[in-house]
C-alpha positions in Angstrom: 12.1 9.4 22.0 8.3 10.7 21.4 9.0 11.7 17.8 10.0 8.1 17.3 6.8 6.6 18.7 4.7 8.6 16.3 7.2 7.9 13.1 6.9 4.0 14.4 2.8 4.3 14.7 2.4 6.3 11.1 4.3 3.8 9.4 2.6 1.1 11.2 -1.0 2.3 10.5 -0.3 3.4 6.9 1.5 0.0 6.1 -1.6 -1.6 7.4 -4.1 0.4 5.1 -1.8 -0.4 2.2 -2.3 -4.6 3.3 -5.9 -4.3 3.6 -6.4 -2.2 0.3 -3.9 -4.8 -1.9 -5.5 -7.7 -0.2 -9.0 -6.7 -1.1 -7.9 -5.7 -4.8 -5.9 -9.1 -4.8 -9.2 -11.2 -3.8 -11.1 -9.2 -6.1 -9.6 -9.7 -9.3 -8.0 -13.1 -8.7 -11.0 -15.0 -9.1 -11.1 -14.0 -12.8 -7.1 -15.5 -13.9 -8.5 -18.8 -14.5 -11.5 -17.9 -16.5 -9.9 -15.3 -18.8 -7.2 -15.5 -21.1 -5.7 -11.7 -20.1 -2.9 -10.0 -18.0 -4.0 -8.1 -14.8 -2.4 -5.9 -12.5 -2.4 -5.4 -8.7 -1.6 -3.1 -6.5 -2.8 0.1 -5.2 -2.5 2.8 -5.7 0.2 1.5 -8.2 0.5 -1.8 -10.1 3.4 -3.7 -8.5 2.3 -7.5 -9.7 1.2 -8.5 -13.3 -0.8 -12.1 -13.8 -2.3 -13.6 -16.1 -1.7 -14.3 -20.0 -1.5 -18.2 -21.7 0.3 -19.8 -19.2 -0.7 -17.2 -15.7 3.0 -16.2 -15.6 3.4 -13.6 -12.7 5.5 -10.4 -13.1 6.8 -8.0 -10.7 6.7 -4.1 -11.6 9.4 -2.7 -9.7 8.3 1.0 -10.5 5.2 0.1 -8.8 6.8 -1.6 -6.0 8.7 2.1 -5.4 6.1 3.7 -6.1 4.4 2.0 -3.4 6.4 2.5 -0.4 7.2 5.9 -1.4 3.3 6.4 -1.1 3.5 4.0 2.3 6.6 6.4 3.4 4.5 9.8 2.6 1.5 8.5 4.4 3.4 7.7 7.4 4.8 11.1 7.4 1.1 12.5 7.0 -0.6 10.5 10.0 2.6 11.6 11.9 2.2 15.3 11.3 -1.4 15.1 12.1 -0.6 13.4 15.0 1.9 16.1 16.0 -0.7 19.2 15.5 -3.1 17.4 17.8 -0.9 16.7 20.9 0.1 20.8 20.0 -3.5 22.0 20.3 -4.4 19.7 23.2 -1.1 21.0 25.4 -2.5 24.7 25.0 
């Protein structure tokens, strides 16, 4: 049961970190869209939305969505592993 809580904490922490990073990325570049006629991508670390162009269309890049999902899960497992290592050192 403790492992499940660690994984839940790791997934939640990784999701929140990626959420803040992507919101920051969007806020930083979203003000450029009305002023210029070019496409710009949003997403950290992988671009998953391309916006802009002459009619300001939005396109979802599914490989970027999959890459970001994989990165979140990888970071969640890393957070869980670190938490587990700290538990072992405290138990000694």
